[in-house]
N, C-alpha and C positions, 0 to 999 in steps of 0.2 A: 504494500500500500504506500502510495507516495504521500508526501506531507500535505498536499492539498486535499486529498481524500480523508486523511486523518483529521484535518481541521474541520471538514464538512461533517464528519461523523460526530465529532465532539460538539459542534454547534447544534446538531439535531438532538443529541442527548440533553444538552442544556435547555433547549427550547421545550422539549417534551417534559422535562422535570419542572420547569416553570409553569407550564400549563396544568400539570397534575397538581402542583402546589396551590394554584389559584382555585381550581375546582374544589379541592379539599377545604380551603379557607372559606369559600362561599357556602359549602354544605354545613360546616361547623357553625358559621354565623347564623344560618337559618335555624339550625337545631337549638342553639343557645338563645336565640331571640324568642322562639316559641316557649322554651322552658322558662325563661324569665317572665314572660307574659302569664303563663299558667300559674307560676308561683305567686305573682302579684294578685291575680284573680282569687287564688285560694286564700291568701291572707286577708284581702278585703272582704271576701264572703264570710270567712270565719269571724272577723271582727263584727260584721253586721249581725251574725247569729249570736255571738256572745253579748252584744249590746241588747238585743231583743230578749235574750235569756235573762239578763240581770235587770233590765228596765221594766219589762212587762211580766216577768215571772214565768215565762214559758219554759216548759221542760223539754228541751230539744237535745236529743242524743247526738253528741259530736262523734261520729264514727268515720271510718275510712270512706264510706259511701257519701256522707255529707261533705267531706273534704273534696272528693272527686267532683261532686256536683258543683261545688263552689269554684273549683279550679277551672272547670269547663265553662260554667255559666256566669261566674263572677258574682256581682251583686244581684243580678237577676236570678241566678241559681239560688242564692240565699233567700230571696223573696219567695221563690217557689217552695223552698223548704218551709219557710214560715207559714205560708198559706196551707200547705199540706198538714203541718203540725196544728195549726189553728182549728182546722176542720176534723182533726183526729184521724186523718187518713194514713199518715206515715210519720216517721221520725218522732215517735212518742216516747 
């Protein structure tokens, strides 16, 4: 292999590595962005549930299911739990 071919092969390897690194960075960013959003929704939803529990005396069970509903639905999920609890349908 002559020096020109070696340089070309080295350039292709570098460009491929750079493209793969960019793809990995974008995928990680998307995953972490969603994870942060879910964590914030869960915290806000649980805070709403705890406030309702202590202010209004509701007996809401904080379980893994309620945390998941709050993580996905956020404050709206917490209000759904409150409504279901108020009508004694679930989360009693």
